[in-house]
C-alpha positions in Angstrom: -14.9 8.9 2.9 -16.7 11.1 5.5 -18.2 9.4 8.6 -21.0 10.8 10.7 -22.1 9.2 13.9 -25.9 9.2 15.1 -25.7 6.8 18.2 -22.0 7.5 18.5 -20.6 11.0 18.7 -21.4 12.9 15.4 -17.5 13.1 14.8 -16.8 9.4 15.5 -13.3 9.3 16.8 -12.3 5.7 17.4 -14.4 4.3 14.2 -12.7 1.4 12.5 -13.2 0.9 8.9 -12.2 -2.3 6.9 -12.2 -2.0 3.1 -12.2 -5.4 1.4 -11.0 -5.3 -2.2 -9.5 -7.9 -4.7 -5.8 -6.7 -3.4 -6.6 -7.6 0.2 -8.1 -5.9 3.3 -7.0 -2.4 4.5 -7.9 -1.3 8.0 -8.2 2.5 9.3 -9.1 4.0 12.5 -10.2 7.7 12.8 -8.1 9.2 15.5 -8.7 12.6 17.4 -6.2 15.0 18.9 -4.5 18.1 18.0 -4.3 21.4 19.7 -6.7 22.7 22.2 -10.3 23.4 20.8 -9.3 22.5 17.3 -11.5 20.4 15.1 -11.1 18.2 11.8 -13.1 16.5 9.5 -14.2 12.8 10.3 -12.6 11.5 7.2 -10.7 8.3 6.2 -8.8 7.9 2.9 -7.7 4.6 1.4 -5.1 4.0 -1.1 -6.4 1.4 -3.8 -4.3 0.0 -6.5 -5.2 0.7 -10.0 -6.1 -3.0 -10.7 -7.8 -3.6 -7.4 -11.6 -3.7 -7.0 -13.0 -2.7 -4.0 -16.0 -4.6 -2.9 -17.3 -4.0 0.7 -16.7 -1.8 3.8 -17.0 -3.0 7.3 -17.6 -0.2 9.8 -17.5 -0.8 13.6 -18.6 2.4 15.3 -17.4 3.7 18.8 -20.6 2.6 20.6 -20.4 -1.0 19.2 -22.7 -0.9 16.1 -21.4 -2.6 12.9 -22.3 -1.9 9.4 -21.4 -3.7 6.1 -21.7 -1.6 2.8 -21.5 -3.0 -0.6 -19.2 -0.5 -2.8 -18.7 -0.1 -6.6 -15.4 0.7 -8.2 -16.5 4.2 -9.0 -17.4 5.0 -5.3 -14.5 7.4 -4.7 -16.2 9.9 -2.4 -18.6 8.3 0.2 -20.4 9.7 3.0 -21.3 6.9 5.6 -24.0 7.7 8.3 -24.2 5.5 11.3 -27.3 3.2 11.3 -29.2 3.2 14.6 -28.7 0.1 16.8 -31.8 -2.2 17.0 -32.6 -3.2 20.5 
């Protein structure tokens, strides 16, 4: 899954994503780092067992916004764009 920040930085280092599936909850965080002036894609990958059915993603963006996204079993490549925080 690729993540794109709008209120948070475009490459949202620090974003936390929880995937809820019938097999349990997996949590991943996008981390930065590497050599000077290097870049990498803002992507997170989950390993899903064959018999598990993913149902929902919970995204906590670096600026504090939260999103919940319903997913289908065939959603194997996703792009998640941060929704603007309501004031």
